[in-house]
C-alpha positions as CSV (number, residue, x, y, z in Angstrom):
1,M,10.0,11.2,4.5
2,K,6.9,8.9,4.1
3,S,7.8,5.5,2.7
4,L,5.9,3.1,0.4
5,Q,5.5,0.9,3.4
6,D,3.8,3.8,5.2
7,L,1.5,4.2,2.2
8,V,0.7,0.6,2.1
9,D,-0.1,0.6,5.9
10,S,-2.3,3.6,5.5
11,K,-4.6,2.0,2.8
12,E,-7.3,-0.4,3.9
13,N,-7.4,-1.5,0.2
14,L,-4.3,-0.7,-1.9
15,V,-6.0,-1.8,-5.1
16,E,-8.8,0.6,-4.6
17,Y,-6.3,3.4,-4.0
18,F,-4.3,2.6,-7.1
19,Y,-7.5,2.0,-9.2
20,N,-9.1,5.4,-8.2
21,D,-6.8,8.0,-6.7
22,T,-3.3,7.8,-8.4
23,I,-2.1,9.5,-11.7
24,S,0.8,7.5,-13.1
25,P,4.0,9.2,-14.2
26,F,3.0,8.1,-17.7
27,H,-0.3,9.9,-17.7
28,A,1.2,12.9,-15.9
29,S,3.6,13.2,-18.8
30,R,0.8,14.2,-21.2
31,T,0.4,17.5,-19.2
32,G,2.3,19.8,-16.9
33,L,6.0,19.6,-16.1
34,F,6.8,16.6,-18.4
35,A,4.9,17.8,-21.4
36,T,6.7,21.2,-21.3
37,K,10.2,19.8,-20.6
38,N,10.5,16.5,-22.4
39,L,11.4,18.2,-25.6
40,I,9.6,15.6,-27.8
41,A,6.7,16.6,-30.0
42,P,3.6,14.3,-29.7
43,E,3.6,14.1,-33.5
44,Y,6.2,15.4,-36.0
45,S,3.9,14.7,-38.9
46,N,1.0,12.4,-37.9
47,W,1.2,9.2,-36.0
48,R,-0.3,7.2,-38.8
49,E,2.5,8.1,-41.3
50,E,5.1,7.7,-38.5
51,Q,3.8,4.1,-37.8
52,R,3.9,3.3,-41.5
53,A,7.5,4.6,-41.7
54,W,8.9,1.9,-39.6
55,R,7.4,-0.7,-42.0
56,E,7.9,1.1,-45.3
57,T,10.9,3.4,-45.1
58,A,12.5,4.4,-41.8
59,V,11.7,6.1,-38.6
60,L,13.8,8.0,-36.0
61,F,12.8,7.8,-32.3
62,N,14.3,10.2,-29.9
63,Q,14.6,8.3,-26.6
64,S,17.0,10.9,-25.0
65,H,14.5,12.4,-22.5
66,H,12.1,9.8,-21.1
67,M,14.2,6.8,-20.0
68,P,16.1,6.9,-16.7
69,V,19.6,5.4,-16.6
70,L,21.6,3.9,-13.8
71,Y,25.4,3.5,-13.9
72,V,26.9,0.8,-11.7
73,R,30.7,0.3,-11.3
74,G,33.1,-1.1,-8.7
75,P,34.7,-4.4,-7.8
76,D,31.3,-6.0,-6.8
77,A,29.2,-4.6,-9.6
78,R,29.1,-7.8,-11.7
79,R,28.5,-10.0,-8.6
80,M,25.6,-7.9,-7.4
81,L,23.8,-7.5,-10.8
82,E,24.1,-11.2,-11.5
83,Y,22.7,-12.1,-8.0
84,L,19.7,-9.8,-8.6
85,S,18.6,-11.4,-11.8
86,P,17.8,-14.8,-13.4
87,C,19.8,-13.7,-16.4
88,S,23.2,-15.3,-16.8
89,F,26.4,-13.2,-17.1
90,A,28.4,-16.1,-18.5
91,N,28.6,-14.6,-22.0
92,L,29.1,-11.0,-20.6
93,S,30.9,-8.9,-23.0
94,T,31.5,-5.2,-24.1
95,E,30.3,-6.3,-27.5
96,R,26.9,-7.7,-26.4
97,A,24.0,-5.9,-24.5
98,K,21.5,-8.0,-22.5
99,Q,17.8,-7.9,-21.7
100,Y,17.9,-7.7,-17.9
101,F,15.1,-8.4,-15.3
102,A,14.7,-9.1,-11.7
103,C,12.3,-11.2,-9.5
104,T,11.2,-11.2,-5.9
105,P,12.0,-14.1,-3.7
106,R,8.5,-15.4,-4.5
107,G,9.3,-15.3,-8.3
108,H,7.1,-12.3,-9.1
109,H,8.5,-9.9,-11.7
110,V,10.1,-6.6,-10.4
111,G,11.1,-4.9,-13.6
112,D,13.3,-5.1,-16.7
113,C,15.8,-3.0,-18.7
114,V,18.6,-3.1,-21.2
115,V,22.0,-3.4,-19.7
116,Y,25.4,-2.5,-21.4
117,Y,28.8,-3.6,-20.0
118,H,31.5,-1.1,-20.7
119,G,34.4,-3.0,-19.1
120,E,35.8,-3.4,-15.6
121,S,36.7,0.2,-15.0
122,E,33.5,1.9,-16.5
123,G,31.1,-0.9,-15.4
124,F,27.4,-1.3,-16.3
125,E,24.8,1.0,-17.8
126,L,21.1,0.1,-17.0
127,I,18.7,1.8,-19.3
128,S,15.0,2.5,-18.6
129,G,12.6,0.9,-16.1
130,M,12.2,2.7,-12.8
131,P,11.2,-0.4,-10.8
132,I,14.3,-2.4,-11.7
133,L,16.6,0.7,-11.3
134,N,15.1,1.3,-7.8
135,W,15.6,-2.4,-7.0
136,V,19.3,-2.3,-8.0
137,R,19.8,1.0,-6.1
138,F,18.3,-0.5,-2.9
139,H,20.6,-3.6,-3.0
140,G,23.6,-1.6,-3.9
141,E,23.0,0.8,-0.9
142,S,21.9,-1.8,1.7
143,G,23.8,-4.9,0.7
144,D,27.4,-5.9,1.4
145,Y,28.7,-4.7,-2.1
146,D,31.6,-2.5,-3.0
147,V,29.8,-0.5,-5.8
148,A,29.4,3.0,-6.9
149,M,26.2,4.1,-8.5
150,E,25.1,7.2,-10.5
151,F,21.5,7.8,-11.3
152,D,20.6,9.9,-14.3
153,P,16.9,10.9,-14.0
154,T,14.7,11.7,-17.0
155,T,14.9,15.2,-18.4
156,P,11.9,16.7,-16.6
157,F,13.2,15.6,-13.2
158,N,16.9,16.0,-13.9
159,P,18.5,18.7,-11.7
160,T,21.2,19.4,-14.3
161,G,18.5,20.1,-16.9
162,K,20.1,17.6,-19.3
163,R,21.1,14.0,-19.6
164,T,24.5,12.2,-19.7
165,K,23.8,10.8,-23.1
166,Y,21.5,11.2,-26.1
167,R,19.8,8.1,-27.4
168,F,18.2,7.5,-30.7
169,Q,16.6,4.6,-32.5
170,V,16.7,4.3,-36.3
171,E,14.5,1.5,-37.7
172,G,12.9,0.3,-40.8
173,P,13.8,-1.2,-44.2
174,N,15.9,1.9,-45.2
175,A,17.7,2.1,-41.8
176,R,20.8,0.4,-43.0
177,T,21.2,2.6,-46.0
178,I,20.8,5.7,-43.8
179,L,23.3,4.4,-41.2
180,D,25.7,3.4,-43.9
181,E,25.9,6.8,-45.3
182,A,26.0,8.4,-41.9
183,C,29.0,6.4,-40.6
184,D,32.5,7.3,-41.5
185,G,33.6,4.3,-43.5
186,G,30.2,2.7,-43.7
187,F,28.0,0.9,-41.1
188,P,29.3,-2.5,-39.9
189,E,27.4,-5.8,-40.1
190,L,25.9,-6.2,-36.7
191,K,23.9,-9.1,-35.2
192,F,20.9,-8.7,-32.8
193,F,21.7,-7.2,-29.5
194,R,25.3,-6.8,-30.4
195,V,27.1,-3.6,-29.6
196,T,29.9,-1.7,-31.4
197,N,31.3,1.8,-31.8
198,V,31.3,4.0,-35.0
199,T,32.0,7.5,-35.9
200,M,29.6,9.8,-37.6
201,R,31.2,12.8,-39.1
202,G,33.8,12.6,-36.4
203,H,31.3,12.0,-33.5
204,K,31.9,8.7,-31.6
205,V,28.6,6.8,-31.4
206,Q,27.8,3.6,-29.6
207,V,25.5,1.3,-31.6
208,L,23.2,-1.5,-30.3
209,R,21.5,-3.7,-32.9
210,H,18.0,-3.5,-31.5
211,G,14.3,-3.1,-32.5
212,M,11.7,-0.9,-30.8
213,A,8.9,-1.6,-33.2
214,G,9.9,-5.1,-34.2
215,H,11.9,-4.3,-37.2
216,A,15.6,-4.2,-38.1
217,G,17.1,-1.1,-36.5
218,A,19.8,0.3,-34.3
219,E,20.0,2.3,-31.0
220,L,22.5,5.1,-31.0
221,S,24.0,6.9,-28.0
222,G,26.7,9.3,-27.2
223,P,27.5,12.5,-25.2
224,Y,24.3,14.6,-24.7
225,D,26.1,17.7,-25.9
226,E,26.3,16.1,-29.3
227,L,22.5,15.3,-29.6
228,D,21.7,18.0,-32.1
229,A,24.6,17.4,-34.3
230,V,24.0,13.7,-34.6
231,R,20.2,14.1,-35.0
232,D,20.5,16.7,-37.8
233,L,22.9,14.5,-39.5
234,L,20.5,11.5,-39.5
235,V,17.5,13.7,-40.4
236,G,19.3,15.3,-43.3
237,I,20.6,12.0,-44.8
238,G,17.2,10.3,-44.2
239,E,15.2,12.9,-46.0
240,K,15.9,11.2,-49.3
241,Y,15.1,7.7,-47.9
242,G,11.7,8.6,-46.5
243,L,12.9,8.9,-42.9
244,R,10.3,10.3,-40.4
245,Q,10.9,11.6,-37.0
246,A,8.4,9.9,-34.6
247,G,6.7,11.7,-31.8
248,S,5.7,10.4,-28.4
249,R,2.3,9.3,-29.4
250,T,3.9,7.1,-32.1
251,Y,6.7,5.9,-29.8
252,F,4.4,4.6,-27.1
253,S,2.4,2.5,-29.7
254,T,5.4,0.4,-30.8
255,A,4.7,-2.4,-28.3
256,A,1.7,-3.6,-30.2
257,E,3.8,-4.8,-33.1
258,D,7.0,-5.4,-31.1
259,G,5.3,-7.5,-28.4
260,W,7.2,-6.2,-25.4
261,V,5.0,-5.7,-22.3
262,P,5.7,-2.1,-21.0
263,Y,5.8,-1.6,-17.2
264,P,4.0,-4.6,-15.6
265,L,3.1,-3.9,-12.0
266,P,6.1,-4.8,-9.9
267,G,5.3,-7.6,-7.4
268,I,6.7,-5.8,-4.4
269,Y,3.7,-4.7,-2.4
270,T,3.3,-7.8,-0.4
271,G,5.5,-10.1,1.6
272,E,7.3,-9.5,4.9
273,E,10.6,-10.4,3.2
274,L,10.2,-7.2,1.1
275,R,9.3,-4.9,4.0
276,A,12.8,-3.3,4.1
277,Y,12.6,-2.5,0.4
278,R,9.2,-0.8,0.8
279,E,10.5,1.1,3.8
280,W,13.4,2.3,1.5
281,L,11.1,3.3,-1.4
282,P,9.5,6.7,-1.0
283,A,5.7,6.9,-1.0
284,D,5.9,9.3,-4.0
285,S,8.1,6.9,-6.0
286,W,7.0,5.3,-9.3
287,E,5.8,2.3,-7.3
288,G,3.8,4.5,-5.1
289,N,2.0,6.1,-8.0
290,A,1.1,2.9,-9.9
291,Q,-2.2,3.6,-11.8
292,L,-4.3,0.4,-12.1
293,A,-7.2,0.6,-14.6
294,G,-9.3,-1.7,-16.8
295,S,-11.9,-4.4,-16.3
296,L,-9.9,-6.6,-13.9
297,Y,-10.6,-5.6,-10.3
298,S,-9.5,-7.7,-7.4
299,D,-9.0,-6.8,-3.8
300,N,-5.8,-8.9,-3.8
301,I,-3.0,-6.9,-5.5
302,E,-1.1,-10.1,-6.2
303,D,-3.6,-10.9,-8.8
304,Y,-2.0,-8.1,-10.9
305,Y,1.6,-9.5,-10.5
306,W,3.4,-11.0,-13.5
307,T,5.9,-13.9,-13.7
308,P,8.8,-14.4,-16.2
309,S,6.8,-16.9,-18.2
310,G,3.9,-14.4,-18.5
311,L,6.3,-11.9,-20.0
312,G,8.0,-14.4,-22.4
313,Y,11.2,-14.3,-20.3
314,D,11.5,-18.0,-19.7
315,K,14.3,-18.4,-22.2
316,L,16.3,-15.7,-20.2
317,V,16.1,-17.7,-16.9
318,K,19.4,-19.5,-16.4
319,F,20.2,-21.7,-13.4
320,D,23.8,-21.4,-13.7
321,H,24.2,-19.0,-10.9
322,D,22.5,-18.1,-7.6
323,F,19.9,-15.4,-7.7
324,I,16.9,-13.9,-5.9
325,G,13.9,-15.9,-6.8
326,R,15.7,-19.0,-8.0
327,E,14.0,-21.4,-5.5
328,A,10.6,-20.1,-6.6
329,L,11.2,-20.3,-10.3
330,E,12.7,-23.8,-9.9
331,A,9.6,-24.9,-8.0
332,A,7.3,-23.5,-10.8
333,A,9.1,-25.3,-13.5
334,G,6.8,-27.9,-15.1
335,K,3.6,-26.5,-13.3
336,P,0.6,-24.8,-14.9
337,R,1.7,-21.3,-16.0
338,R,0.7,-18.2,-18.0
339,V,2.5,-17.3,-21.2
340,K,2.8,-14.2,-23.4
341,R,0.6,-13.8,-26.4
342,A,-0.9,-11.0,-28.6
343,L,-4.7,-10.7,-29.0
344,Q,-6.2,-9.6,-32.3
345,W,-9.5,-7.8,-31.5
346,N,-12.6,-8.6,-33.4
347,R,-13.4,-5.8,-35.8
348,E,-17.1,-6.0,-35.5
349,D,-16.8,-5.7,-31.7
350,V,-14.5,-2.7,-32.1
351,L,-16.9,-1.0,-34.5
352,K,-19.7,-1.6,-32.0
353,I,-17.8,0.4,-29.4
354,Y,-17.1,3.2,-31.8
355,E,-20.8,3.2,-32.8
356,T,-21.9,4.0,-29.2
357,Q,-19.9,7.3,-29.4
358,L,-22.3,8.5,-32.2
359,T,-25.7,7.0,-31.3
360,P,-28.1,7.2,-28.4
361,G,-28.1,4.4,-25.8
362,P,-25.3,2.7,-23.9
363,L,-21.9,4.4,-24.1
364,Y,-18.9,2.1,-23.9
365,K,-15.4,3.0,-22.9
366,A,-13.9,5.0,-25.8
367,I,-11.0,3.3,-27.7
368,D,-8.3,5.8,-28.2
369,Q,-5.7,5.7,-31.0
370,P,-3.0,4.8,-31.4
371,T,-2.6,3.8,-27.8
372,S,-5.8,2.5,-26.2
373,Y,-4.8,2.0,-22.6
374,F,-6.0,4.4,-19.9
375,G,-4.0,3.0,-16.9
376,W,-0.3,2.4,-16.3
377,P,-0.5,-0.4,-15.9
378,Q,-3.9,-1.5,-17.3
379,A,-5.3,-4.9,-16.6
380,D,-8.3,-6.2,-18.5
381,E,-10.0,-9.6,-18.0
382,V,-9.4,-12.3,-20.6
383,R,-12.0,-15.1,-20.4
384,S,-12.7,-18.3,-22.3
385,Q,-15.9,-18.7,-24.2
386,D,-17.4,-20.4,-21.2
387,G,-16.7,-17.3,-19.0
388,T,-13.6,-18.8,-17.1
389,L,-11.0,-16.1,-16.3
390,I,-7.8,-17.3,-18.2
391,G,-5.6,-14.2,-18.5
392,M,-4.8,-10.6,-18.2
393,S,-4.6,-8.2,-21.1
394,Q,-2.4,-5.1,-20.5
395,F,-1.2,-3.0,-23.4
396,A,-3.7,-2.2,-26.1
397,G,-3.3,-0.1,-29.3
398,Y,-4.0,0.3,-33.0
399,N,-1.5,-0.7,-35.6
400,I,-2.0,0.9,-39.1
401,N,0.5,-1.5,-40.8
402,E,-1.8,-4.4,-39.9
403,R,-5.1,-2.5,-39.7
404,D,-5.7,-4.2,-36.4
405,M,-6.5,-3.4,-32.8
406,L,-4.2,-5.5,-30.7
407,S,-3.4,-6.0,-27.0
408,L,-0.7,-8.0,-25.2
409,C,-1.5,-10.5,-22.5
410,C,-0.5,-13.3,-20.2
411,I,-2.7,-16.2,-20.6
412,D,-3.1,-19.7,-19.1
413,E,-1.0,-22.0,-21.1
414,D,-3.8,-24.5,-21.8
415,H,-5.7,-21.7,-23.5
416,A,-2.8,-20.2,-25.4
417,D,-2.9,-22.1,-28.6
418,L,-2.8,-19.7,-31.6
419,G,-6.1,-19.2,-33.4
420,R,-8.3,-19.8,-30.2
421,E,-11.0,-17.2,-29.7
422,V,-11.2,-15.5,-26.2
423,V,-13.2,-12.6,-24.8
424,I,-11.8,-9.4,-23.3
425,T,-14.0,-7.4,-20.9
426,W,-13.6,-3.8,-21.9
427,G,-14.3,-0.9,-19.5
428,E,-14.2,-0.5,-15.8
429,I,-16.5,-1.7,-13.1
430,N,-19.3,0.6,-11.6
431,G,-19.4,2.8,-14.6
432,G,-15.7,3.7,-14.4
433,S,-13.1,4.8,-11.8
434,R,-12.5,8.2,-10.3
435,K,-9.5,8.8,-12.5
436,P,-10.1,12.1,-14.1
437,H,-9.3,10.9,-17.6
438,V,-11.8,8.1,-17.6
439,E,-15.2,9.0,-18.7
440,R,-18.4,7.4,-17.4
441,H,-19.2,4.3,-19.4
442,E,-20.7,0.8,-19.4
443,Q,-18.6,-2.4,-19.8
444,T,-18.9,-4.6,-22.8
445,T,-17.0,-7.5,-24.4
446,I,-14.6,-7.9,-27.3
447,R,-13.9,-11.1,-29.0
448,A,-10.2,-11.7,-29.8
449,I,-8.0,-14.3,-31.5
450,V,-4.9,-15.6,-29.6
451,S,-1.9,-14.6,-31.8
452,P,1.9,-14.7,-31.7
453,T,4.3,-12.0,-30.4
454,P,5.7,-10.3,-32.3
455,Y,2.4,-10.0,-34.0
456,S,3.3,-9.1,-37.6
457,K,5.1,-11.6,-40.0
458,S,7.3,-8.7,-41.0
459,A,8.4,-8.2,-37.4
460,Q,8.8,-11.9,-36.9
461,E,11.2,-12.1,-39.9
462,H,13.1,-8.9,-39.4
463,L,13.3,-8.2,-35.6
464,K,16.5,-10.3,-35.2
465,A,18.0,-10.0,-38.6
466,S,21.4,-8.5,-39.0
467,I,21.7,-4.9,-40.1
């Protein structure tokens, strides 16, 4: 089988290949196998009302089909997972989930996920994020660890045709009322990222206090065979409280308000120290089908790498244990860095782009709604007003609750003060890449205001509130 290293060696310019010739798993999901088997409608009503529901009433996201899961257990499971991450396990508990991420020895981001600890016998459950799941699987197979791993692929690629668990997210101002009525004996008070178990009409359900769209909510999971029963219960109760089921179009727009950067390019394509990993990864893996897009074009793929500070993960880095990348992160402390911010796009500049779709003359890259990225990952230049390259904008989308076009970016710290005006270059070089879903167009610029993440005041106030 051809490896990722074979693919890298065969390409004179890996960036050119990823920029022009790959179709990411995300964009492939809009057609073909994934579209017919993921069992989630693009919209259950319309994405605008579904977005409004998480702010005004409540929304139900069905996450059962698109997120891969890795189960890790055994005597060395904790030791391995802690060594692979800057995240501390000092406060590890069955009653607390963790945001979990990994770095390369050079301190570049590999991937991130949510991890549950189910106790010594059942071990750990790592939810979503193929790059980090692959990273963990590699070390579990190649390292000196006594661990057992079970990989649960997404529904379209699952040989069993189903998952081990269903997974839902209920979120919004009426979420607590709906959950309280659904739970036998009422819903318990639960702090952010805490975990508990409840029963819903006799069904045992695990609950994580979590927020996908930046608002008070809970993630619910249980045996896959009970998916229909639990979903129908929630939908039935939620009808009188304005609950809306959200489709895939709405689900993938949540990051604009929440502020989580989805699927940054893993920093694993360079460095002799990672050769063994690239030789382990198949050429047709997620990493081998990365799909670069946007105005940032560099022959050096490392210019697309992210660091923990750029993703807002500095607070999760703990030097209370040894981990891969520790030396690099310690050396970076106190030096110039990039940090995470949201960018509020200038409305006049956005309207200028829409105007070219209706008038003769230059045609700028269309801005789709609600998600406005056309790569996975996408990288757009962020420049200061004097033209200096100061950052990289990735996720972009429209949020009806704020009536704003937004993107997420990593930006040089000395340009990251809130309220500063910066400039995004919109559109690709040379009239657009060869990707079939990218139309021919010209580049233009969009002014933007450096803003906080989460972006909305509502999300800032409610994301970590108890539910």
